[in-house]
KEMARPA-103640 format. One record per residue (C-alpha): residue in one letter; x, y, z. Coordinates in pm, whole numbers, plus 32768, in hexadecimal, padded with zeros to 4 digits. Layout:
BEGIN
AXYZ...
END
This chain:
BEGIN
ME97BBBC8A522TE955BD10A60DTE7E3BD34A682QE75EBDF0A7A3ME66BBD11A87ATE529BD9DA916QE50DBD43AA8AAE399BCFBAA89TE399BBFDA953GE500BB99A91EAE4B6BBE8A7A5PE5A5BCCDA6D7DE54EBE30A6FBRE4C5BE84A589DE580BFD6A576EE6D1BF5EA5F0AE6E7BE02A54DEE7E3BDD6A42DAE7FBBCDAA315SE968BC4AA326FEA1DBBC2A20FGEB4BBAD8A21FSEC58BBD3A204GEBEDBCAEA30CFEB20BD88A233SE9CABDE1A2D9IE899BEB5A265PE799BF29A36ETE64FBE83A32BTE5B0BFE4A30AEE674C025A1D0IE623BEC9A14ARE4AEBF07A192DE4BDC06EA0E4AE55DBFE39FB8VE455BECC9F97DE34ABFB59FC4TE3C4C0909EAFVE3FABF759DBEAE27FBEFB9E21RE1EEC0489DD4SE29AC0589C79VE232BF099C0APE0D9BF679B7EDE180C0879AB1VE27EBF9E9A3CAE183BEA299CFRE0AABFA69918SE1C7C03C9869SE246BEDE97F6RE0E2BE829782TE0C4BFC396B8LE20FBF7E9606ME1AABE3395B7EE055BE999530DE114BFA19450AE1F3BE9793DDME0FBBDA19382QE025BE9C92C3GE16FBF0891FEIE1A4BD9691A7EE037BD76913BRE056BEA39051SE19ABE3B8FBDSE1AFBD868E75DE1E6BC128E7A
END
């Protein structure tokens, strides 16, 4: 794992840190953070849409003949 260390704390530099995967594949943490933020922002819209679809489906089932 290649990470830059800050001199003051010895902690990984947040902008330069990378997530490393076994085969040498790595992704900068800023890209991971941006992707997670994007998904987190879309969750309420997905949940709202899913709920609306389920309500519509249930209404259709209730209106249909037995």
